[in-house]
C-alpha positions as CSV (number, residue, x, y, z in Angstrom):
1,M,-6.7,-37.9,11.0
2,R,-9.5,-39.6,9.1
3,D,-13.0,-38.3,8.5
4,T,-15.6,-40.3,10.7
5,P,-18.8,-41.2,8.6
6,G,-21.8,-39.4,9.8
7,K,-19.5,-36.7,11.3
8,T,-18.7,-33.3,10.2
9,P,-15.1,-33.8,7.9
10,I,-12.0,-32.3,9.8
11,W,-11.0,-30.0,7.4
12,K,-14.8,-28.6,7.5
13,A,-14.6,-28.3,10.9
14,I,-11.3,-26.5,10.8
15,A,-13.4,-23.9,8.2
16,N,-15.8,-23.3,10.9
17,A,-13.4,-22.9,13.8
18,L,-11.5,-20.1,11.7
19,R,-14.6,-18.6,10.7
20,S,-15.6,-18.5,14.2
21,D,-12.7,-16.7,15.0
22,L,-13.1,-14.2,12.2
23,A,-16.6,-13.4,13.5
24,E,-15.2,-12.9,17.2
25,G,-12.8,-10.6,16.1
26,R,-9.8,-12.6,17.2
27,Y,-8.5,-11.7,13.4
28,T,-9.1,-8.7,11.9
29,P,-9.1,-7.5,8.3
30,G,-5.4,-7.6,7.0
31,D,-4.1,-9.7,9.9
32,K,-1.8,-13.0,9.1
33,L,-3.4,-16.4,10.0
34,P,-1.2,-18.4,11.8
35,T,1.1,-20.5,9.6
36,E,0.0,-23.9,8.4
37,A,2.0,-25.6,10.7
38,A,1.0,-24.0,13.5
39,L,-2.9,-24.6,12.6
40,A,-2.1,-28.2,12.1
41,D,-0.6,-28.3,15.8
42,R,-3.7,-26.7,17.0
43,F,-6.1,-28.8,15.3
44,G,-4.2,-32.2,15.5
45,V,-4.1,-32.9,11.7
46,N,-1.9,-32.7,8.6
47,R,-1.0,-29.4,6.7
48,H,-3.2,-31.0,3.6
49,T,-6.0,-30.9,5.8
50,V,-5.5,-27.1,7.4
51,R,-4.8,-26.2,3.5
52,H,-8.3,-27.8,2.3
53,G,-10.2,-25.7,5.6
54,V,-8.5,-22.4,4.8
55,S,-9.2,-23.0,1.1
56,V,-13.4,-23.0,2.0
57,L,-12.7,-19.5,3.3
58,V,-10.9,-18.3,0.4
59,D,-13.6,-19.4,-2.0
60,E,-16.3,-17.6,0.5
61,G,-13.7,-14.4,0.3
62,L,-13.1,-14.5,3.9
63,V,-9.4,-15.2,3.2
64,R,-6.8,-14.3,0.6
65,T,-3.3,-16.4,0.2
66,R,-0.3,-14.7,-1.2
67,R,2.2,-16.8,-2.5
68,G,5.5,-17.1,-0.3
69,A,3.5,-15.1,2.3
70,G,0.7,-16.9,4.0
71,A,-3.3,-16.7,4.4
72,F,-4.4,-13.2,5.2
73,V,-8.1,-12.0,6.8
74,A,-9.3,-10.1,3.7
75,A,-9.9,-6.6,4.0
76,T,-12.3,-4.4,2.3
77,P,-10.3,-2.2,-0.4
78,T,-9.7,1.3,0.4
79,D,-11.2,4.1,-1.5
80,Y,-8.8,6.5,-2.6
81,P,-9.8,9.0,-5.0
82,I,-7.6,10.9,-7.8
83,G,-8.2,14.0,-9.1
84,N,-7.4,17.5,-8.9
85,R,-6.4,17.5,-5.2
86,V,-4.7,14.4,-4.0
87,R,-4.0,14.2,-0.3
88,F,-3.1,11.2,1.2
89,H,-4.4,11.5,5.1
90,E,-7.5,13.5,4.0
91,N,-8.5,10.5,1.4
92,L,-7.8,7.8,3.9
93,I,-9.6,9.6,6.6
94,A,-12.7,10.2,4.1
95,A,-12.6,6.1,3.6
96,G,-13.1,6.0,7.3
97,R,-9.6,4.5,7.6
98,R,-6.8,5.5,9.7
99,P,-3.7,6.8,7.8
100,E,0.0,6.3,8.5
101,K,3.2,7.2,6.6
102,R,6.6,5.7,7.3
103,M,9.7,7.4,6.1
104,L,12.2,4.7,4.0
105,A,14.6,6.9,2.9
106,L,15.2,10.8,2.3
107,D,18.1,11.8,0.2
108,E,19.1,14.7,-2.2
109,R,20.7,13.4,-5.6
110,A,20.8,14.4,-9.2
111,A,17.6,14.3,-11.2
112,T,17.5,11.7,-14.3
113,V,16.2,12.8,-17.3
114,G,12.8,11.5,-17.1
115,E,12.4,13.0,-13.9
116,A,13.7,16.3,-15.0
117,Q,11.4,16.3,-17.9
118,A,8.4,15.8,-15.4
119,L,9.7,18.7,-13.0
120,Q,10.6,21.2,-16.1
121,I,14.1,21.3,-14.7
122,K,17.4,20.1,-16.5
123,A,18.9,16.7,-16.1
124,G,21.2,16.4,-13.5
125,D,19.7,19.2,-11.2
126,P,19.4,18.2,-7.7
127,V,16.2,17.2,-6.2
128,C,14.9,16.0,-2.8
129,A,13.8,12.0,-3.1
130,Y,11.4,10.8,-0.3
131,N,10.7,7.3,-0.3
132,G,8.0,6.1,1.7
133,L,5.4,3.5,2.9
134,S,1.5,4.3,3.2
135,L,-0.8,2.3,5.6
136,A,-4.5,2.3,6.3
137,D,-5.3,0.9,9.2
138,G,-1.9,-0.5,9.9
139,Q,-1.9,-2.7,6.8
140,P,0.6,-1.6,4.0
141,I,-1.2,-0.1,0.9
142,A,1.6,1.3,-1.3
143,V,5.3,2.5,-1.4
144,F,5.9,5.9,-2.9
145,E,8.5,8.2,-4.4
146,S,8.3,12.0,-4.6
147,L,10.7,14.3,-6.0
148,F,11.0,17.9,-5.4
149,P,13.2,20.4,-7.0
150,L,16.0,22.0,-4.8
151,G,16.3,24.8,-6.8
152,H,12.6,26.1,-6.6
153,L,12.3,24.5,-3.3
154,A,15.3,24.9,-0.8
155,G,14.9,23.5,2.8
156,I,12.3,20.8,1.6
157,T,14.6,18.2,2.8
158,D,14.6,19.3,6.3
159,A,10.9,20.1,6.3
160,L,10.2,16.7,5.1
161,R,12.2,15.1,7.7
162,D,10.8,16.9,10.5
163,T,7.0,16.4,9.5
164,S,7.2,13.6,6.8
165,S,3.8,15.1,5.4
166,V,4.5,16.4,1.7
167,T,1.5,19.0,2.4
168,K,3.0,20.4,5.3
169,A,6.4,20.7,4.3
170,L,5.6,22.2,1.2
171,G,3.7,24.8,3.3
172,I,6.7,25.3,5.5
173,V,8.9,26.1,2.0
174,G,6.2,28.3,1.0
175,V,3.7,26.3,-1.3
176,G,0.4,27.1,0.4
177,D,-1.4,25.0,-2.3
178,Y,-1.0,22.9,-5.0
179,T,-3.1,20.6,-7.5
180,R,-2.7,17.6,-9.9
181,A,-1.8,18.3,-13.3
182,S,-1.4,14.9,-14.6
183,T,-1.8,11.5,-13.6
184,R,-0.8,7.9,-15.4
185,L,-2.0,4.4,-14.4
186,T,0.1,1.4,-15.5
187,A,-0.2,-1.9,-14.1
188,V,3.1,-3.5,-12.7
189,R,4.8,-6.6,-10.9
190,A,6.0,-5.8,-7.5
191,T,10.0,-6.2,-7.1
192,A,11.7,-8.0,-4.6
193,T,12.4,-4.9,-2.2
194,Q,8.5,-3.6,-2.9
195,A,7.1,-7.1,-1.9
196,I,8.7,-6.8,1.6
197,H,7.5,-3.5,2.3
198,L,4.2,-4.4,1.2
199,Q,3.7,-8.0,2.3
200,V,3.2,-9.5,-1.0
201,A,4.8,-12.3,-3.2
202,E,7.6,-10.8,-5.8
203,G,5.9,-10.4,-8.8
204,D,2.4,-10.0,-7.3
205,P,0.3,-7.2,-9.5
206,L,0.7,-3.5,-8.4
207,L,-0.8,-0.6,-9.7
208,R,1.3,2.3,-10.3
209,S,0.3,5.5,-10.4
210,S,2.8,8.8,-11.8
211,G,1.5,12.4,-11.3
212,V,2.8,16.0,-11.2
213,N,1.6,18.4,-8.6
214,V,1.8,22.0,-9.7
215,A,1.7,25.4,-7.6
216,G,1.4,29.2,-8.7
217,Q,1.4,29.4,-12.5
218,G,1.8,25.9,-13.1
219,R,5.0,25.5,-11.8
220,P,5.7,21.5,-10.9
221,V,6.6,21.2,-7.4
222,E,6.3,17.3,-7.2
223,Y,6.6,14.3,-8.9
224,G,5.4,11.3,-7.6
225,R,5.2,7.5,-8.3
226,T,3.1,5.3,-6.2
227,W,2.8,1.6,-6.4
228,F,-0.6,0.3,-5.0
229,V,-1.3,-3.3,-3.6
230,G,-4.5,-3.8,-6.3
231,D,-6.6,-5.9,-4.1
232,R,-6.2,-3.3,-1.0
233,V,-7.0,0.2,-2.8
234,T,-9.9,0.9,-4.9
235,L,-8.8,4.0,-7.5
236,T,-11.4,6.5,-8.4
237,L,-10.5,8.8,-11.1
238,E,-12.1,12.2,-10.4
239,T,-12.7,15.4,-13.1
């Protein structure tokens, strides 16, 4: 379709219509917009015109596009403090978000050299590996892997399977409280499997947090690595 002189350009009309959809709550932060093909059918135009209209919303910060994944309604990043006490559910509730964790895998295996060093055990010693997906208001914000030394925490695997909460599981095996001993942040690229879980494109930037939690006399009880989607989380380092 061609734009008619004196009338609103078609691409601008598409942008206005989508902007109205957002204002009326038809799509909420984190939602994926219909495909270019679906929008082209809706408005009776070609995909190039749709792309032009969507690009207006991208420029306005209302929509974000991710290579190979499509266009999404921009969500306000979730505030996530990292300090002495890092608690996923408490952090998200404090930020006004609805927390959710999904277990992806739970098994027992031998610790690698690096994992053993972090947990202060011997390489090859048994650990429980808990892999999961963290969500805020239903939107994936991070994938994680938490490792627990089975020599100190017998029964942690069953506790995690029953609760999926690290804090509750540690409480079940006798660790009433724990604190963060160290945190390291590194910029990395999303792997193919991470991209699937996080609904991003392979190679998109992620922020990896590696940390050790300790209890009692400083004994490590958890070595965790979390890969955050950079534009969905604002990490705040607290002293």
